[in-house]
N, C-alpha and C positions, 0 to 999 in steps of 0.2 A: 503493499499499500504505500503509495506516494503522497507527500504532503503538496498542498497547493503550493505552486511555484510562486515566490516573491515576485513582486514587479521588477523587471531588470532595471537598473539605474539607467539614468539618461547619458548619452554618449559623452557629455562634458563631465558628468560625476564620475563615470567610469574612467576617463582619462586622467583625473585628478587623483583618484585611487592607485592607478597605474603609476602615475608620477610620484606619489608618496612613497610607494614601495619601491620604486626603481632607484630613487635618489637616496633613500635610507640605506638600501643594500650595496649601492655604488660606494657610499662613503664608508661602510663597515668593511667591505672588501677592499677598500683602498688602503684602509688602516691594516688590515691582515695581510695583504700582498706587499705592502711597503717594507714590512718587517721581513718578509721572504727574501725580497731583493736585497735588502741591506745586509742580511744575513750571509748572503752568497758574495757580496761585494766588498764589505768594510767591518762588519761586526766581529770577524776572525782576528782582524788587527787591532781594534778597539778594546773588545771584552775579553779576548783570549791570545794575549801575546806571547811571544817566546815559543810558540808551537811551530812545527812544520806546517807550511801554508795548507796543505790538504787536510791535516789533522786539526788545524784550526778553524776551517770550514766545517769539518764534521762536528766539532763542539758548538759552532755557531747554528748548524742546522738541529742539533738536538735540543737547544732551546727553543727552536723554531717548532719541532714537534711537540713540545711540551704544551703550546697551545692547543693543538689537537687533543691531547689529553683531557684539558678542561671542557672541551665541546660537548661530550656527553652529559656532563654534570649540568651545564647550561641547558641542554635539551631537556633533562628531566625536571629542572626547576622551572624554566619557562614554559614548558609544555603543560605542567601540572596547573600553574597559574592562569596561563593562556587559556586552558579549557575550562576554567573556573571563572575568571574575572573578564576574560576577552583578549582580542588580539592586539587591540591599539595600545593599550596601557604597557604592555609588555614589550611592545616595539619601541616605544619612546625611552623605556628603562635600557634595553639592549643598546641604543644608539649612544645614550649618555655614558655608560660603562665603557664602550669601545673607544669612544673619543677621547675620554678623559685618560684612559690608559696609554693611547698613541701619543697624546700631547705630552704626557708624563715621560715617555721614552726620549722625545726630543730635549727634555731638559735633564737627562740622566747623566751624572758624571761617568767617565770612563775607568778603566782598570788602572790607567796612569796616575788618576787622581786619587781614588778612594780604594784601589786594590781589589781583592776578591770580593768585596760587598757588591761591586758593580755588575758583574754576571747574575749574583743572586737577585739583585733589584730588577734586572732585565728580565729574569725569569718569572718573577712574581707579576710584572706588568704583562708579560706574555699570556700567563695564566688567566688574568681578567680578560684580555683580548679573547681568548678562546671560549671562556664561560659566556660572554657576551654574543659572540658569533653562533653559539650553539643554539641559542635561543631566538637569534634574528632571522634565520632562514625559513624556519617553519611558519613564523607568523606573517612574514611578508607574502610568501606564496599564497597562504591560506587567504589573506585579506583580498587578494586580487581573485583567487579561485572562486571563493564565496559570494562576491560581488558580480562577477561577469556572467554572461549568458552561455548556456551549456554547449551551444553549437560551436562557439570559438573559444572555449576554455583553453585549449592548448596554446593558442596564439597569444590570448591576454596573460596567462599564467607564465608565459615564457619571458614576459618583459622583466620581471623581478631578476630572472636569471641572468639577463645582459647586464645586471649590476656587477657580476664576477669580473666579465671582460672589461666592462667600463671602469671599474675599480683597478683592474690590472692596467689598462690603457692609462688612467690617470696617475697612478703610482710610477710606472715605468716612464711616462712622459716627463713627469716631474724631475725623476732621478737622471733621465737622459739628458734633460736640458741643464741641469746643474752639472753634470759630468763633462758636458761640451763647454760651458761657460767658465768652469773652475779648474785650476790645476788639480792634479792627483793629490798633493799635499793640502791644498786648501779645502778640498772635499772630504778628506778623511779628517781633517781637524775641526771644522764647523759646518761644512755645506751640507753633510748628511743629516743634520737636525731640521733643517728648513722644512722637508716635506712632513715630518712628523709634527712640527708646530702648526703647519697649515691645516691640519686636521680639526683645530679648535674652531676656526672659521666654518669649515664644512659642515661641522656638527650643528651650529646654530641654523645654519640654511636648512639642513634636514629636519631639524625639529621644528621649525616654522612651517614646514610642509607637512609633516607627519601629523601635526596637532590639529590640522584643518580638515581631516577627513572623519568619516562616521564609522562605528563598529560595524563588522560583518552582519548583514541582514539575516543570513543563514544561522550564524551564532545566537543573534538575539531570539529567533524563532526557537531555537533549540532550548535556550534558557527558559522561555516561557512556557514550552511544554513540560519541562522538568518542574517547574514550579507548580504547574497545574496537577502532575502526578503526586507531588509531595503534598499538596492541599488536599488530594483525595485520599491519601494513605498516609497519616502523620508519623507512622511507623517505619516509613521506607527509609533505607539509608543508602545513599548514593555512593558507589564504589569510586575510589580515587582513579583518575585517569590513567595512570601507569598500571594499575591492577587490571582495569578494563581492557586496555590495549593488549596485555598479556594473555587474558583470558581468550578474548575474541578475535584478535587480530594477530597472532603470534606468526602465523604462517605470512601475513603480509609483511610484517617488520622484517623477517628473513629475506624474503624477496628484495625489499628496499636495500637491505644491506648488501646483499650480493650484487644488485643492480649498480650500486655506488663504486664497486671495487675497480673496474675498468675506468670508469669516469673520473674518480678522485685520483688514481695512481697516474693515469696517463696526462692528466692535466698538470700536476706538480712536476712530472718529469719534463714535460714540454716547455713549461714557463719558468720553473724554479732552478731545476738541475741542469737546464740547457745553458744557464749563464755561467755554471762552473765547468761544464763539459765543452763549451765554445772556447772559454777563455785559457783553460788549463790543458785541454787535448789538442784542440784544433788551432790554438795559438792566435785566435782573433782577440782584439781589444774589447774592453767593456762596453764602449760606446757603440761597436758595431753589434754586440750581442743584445744590447738594450734595445736598439732600434729594430732590430728583426723582431723581438717580442712586441714592442710598440705597434708597428705594422700589423701583424698577424692578429693581435688583438682587436684591431679595428674591424679587420674581416670577421673575426669571431662574433663581435658584437652584432654585425650585420646579418649574419647566417642564423642566429639562434632564433629570432622571431619567423624566420621562413620555414625552419625545422618545426617549430611549434604550430603554425598553420597547417604544415603537411600532416602532423599527427592528428589534427581534427578531421582530416579527410580519410586517411588510411588506417589510423589508429595509433596508440602509443607504443605498443609492442614492437611493430615493424620499424619504425624510426629508431627506437632504441637499439634494436638488434643490429641495424645497418651501421650504427655509430660504434657499437662495441666490436663488430667484425673488422670495421674501418682501422681503427686504432691498432688492433692486433697485427694486421697485414702491413701497416705502414712503419712497425717498429723498427725492421731492419733497415729500410730505405732513409728512414729519419736520420739514424746515425750515419749511413753512407754518404748522405749529402752534406752533413755538417763536416764529415772528414776531408770533403775537397777543399775546405778554408776558403770557400767562396761567400760572400754575402748572399747574393742570388739564391744559391742553393740552401743556405741556412734559412733564409726568408721561406723558401718553398716548404721545407722540411717542417717548420713550425706552424705555418699557415695551414696546410694539409692536415697537420695533427690536430690543430684547433677546429677545423671544420668538421672533422670526424667526431670530435668531442662534443661539439655543438649539437649533433645529432641524438647524443645521448642526455645532454644538459638540458635542452629544450623542453622535450616532453616530460621531464621528470617532475616539474613542479605540479602539473595537472595529473600525471599519473600516480604520485604518492597521495596527493589530496584525496583522489577518487577511491583510493584503498581503504580509507578509515571513517567510521561514523563521526558525525559532527563534535559530540561532546568529549571525544578522544582523538580528534583528529590533529590538533597541535602536538600532543604527546606522541602519537603514532609516527606521524610524519617526520618529526624532530628525533625521535630515537632511531629509526630506521636510518635516517640519513646521517646522524651525527656519531652514533656507535661505531658504524662502518669507517667513519674517518679516521679512528684511532688505529685500525689495522691497514687502512689504505693511504690517504693523503698525508698522515703524519710522518710515517717513516719513509715515504718514497724518496725524496731528496736524499735522506740519511742512507737508505739501502743503496740507491744508485751510485752515490758518491764512495761508499764503502766498497761496492763491487769494481768500480773503476780503480780505487787504489789498490785491490787484491790482484785483479786480473789485467788492468792495464789494456782493457778492451771493452768495447760496447756490446759484445755479443751477450754476455749474461744479464745486462740492463735490458736489451731487446727482449730476452726470454721471459724476465720478470714482468714485462708489459704485456707480452702474449699470454701468460699465465693468468693474469688478472682479467684480460678480455675473454678468455675461454670461461673463467668463472661467471662472469656477467651474462655471457650468452646461455649458460645453463639457467641461472636465476630468473632472467627475463622470459626465456622460452619456457619455463614452467608457470609463470604467472598468467593470470586471466586478463583479457581485454578490459579496460575500465572505461573506455571512451564515452560510453552511453550511460554511466551512472548518474543520479540525480543527487547532488549534494544536499539538497533540502528534503530528501525522503525522511520520513519518520522512521526512528530507530526501532528495532525490535524490543520487545519487553526484556527486562533484565533477565538473563539467564539463557535467552535465545543466542545462537551462535551467528553473529553478523555476517561471517565470512561464507556461510552457507545458506544464508537466507536469499530467497528468489531476488534477482537483480531487479530493482525498481525501474519503472518506466521512465523513459527520457524526457525532461522536460526542456523548454526553450525559453 
C-alpha cells in the first residue's frame, strides 16, 4: 500500500534544495580532499620530518586514513538523530564541524614549532573532519531524493554527488594556483595554510544557503504517521533507527557496502595516490599532476548528472555495473599511460578513470536512498556508505603507496583495484533494481520485513 504522493516541489524550490545540498557537500568535500592533497604534497615534510620521503608520505596518509575511521561513528550519530529530528538540522551541524576543523588545521603549528604535539593535533582535527563527513553525505542526498519527483530522482539526487568532484576541483585548483604563484619554499612555509583558512568563508556561504531550505516532506509525513500510531497505542515503543536497520535492512546494508568498494578505492587511487605516483615514479612535477587532476575533476563534475539521468531510464544497477567493470578494465592502462611521463597521457588516464567512477557515483545517491524505509533511511544509507569507507577509501592511498614501496611496480596496485571492482560487481549484481520504488510509501507495521514486502507502486 502506497501513501498518497506529496505534491512535488516547484521547479524553483527544487533547484534551491539541490543548490543547498550541492554547495554544502562541495564545501565538505573541499575540506576533506584538501587534507588528502596536502598529505601527498607537504604534510610529510611539515609534520613527519626526518623520514625517508616515501615513509613520510606513508605516515601522512595514515593520518589521512584516520578521518575515514571516524566516518562510521559520524554515520551512526548523525543517522540516529537525522531519522529522529530531521535531515536539515544535522546537515547544518555537519557543515559547522567540518569547516571549523579545516580552519583550525590552517592555524596549526608544525613539528618544527611544537614537536610531536603537531601530528597529534593534526590527527584529532582529522577525526573531527571524518566524523562530520560521515553524517553529511546521507543527509544531503536524502534531502534531494525525498524532495524530488520519482521519475527523475536519479538525475536530481546525482547533483549532491557532484559536490565530490566540485570539492576536488576547488581544492586542487586552489593548491595548483598557489604552487604556480609561490616558490616551493614559500608554499611549504606558509602558502599551504591559505586553502585551509579559506574554508571559514566558504562555510558561512554554505550555512546561509542551507538554512534557507525546508525539511524533507517525506520525512515530515513519516513523523506524522509515527505520532498517529503512538497516539493510538501509547505503549508502543519505537525502535532505534540502527536496530531497525539491522533487523529489516541488513541485506541492503551489505549490498551498499559492497557497492562502495570499487567506487571508493578507485576514486582515491585516481585522485590522491596519483599525486604520489606521478611525482615519485613517473618523474612529473607537482604542478603537472595537480593540473591533470584539476581538468579531470571538471569532466567528472559534468558527467555525473548525465549518468544519473541515464539511471532514470535504464535503472540504477546497469549504470553502476558499467562503472565497476570500467574501473577494473582501466586499471592497467591507467598506470601504463602515466609511466609514459606525458602530461597528455596522464590527463587521459585520470579523466577516463573518473568517467567510469562517475557511472558508479551518480546513481549511488538514489540507489541507496531507495533501499531503506523513511524512518531508518538516514541511518541505513549512511551506515552502508560510511562503514565501507573504512575498508575501502581509508587505506586505499596507504595500501597503494606501500605496494609501490615494496614492489616498485604498478602491477599489484592495478590488481588491488581490479579485486575491488570484482567485489562490487558481485554485490550490485545480487541487488534488486530500486528505480521504481516510492519513497513516500507507508512503511510496514513493526515486525514486518521491509526488504521482503511487496514493492510499492511507483508515484510521480
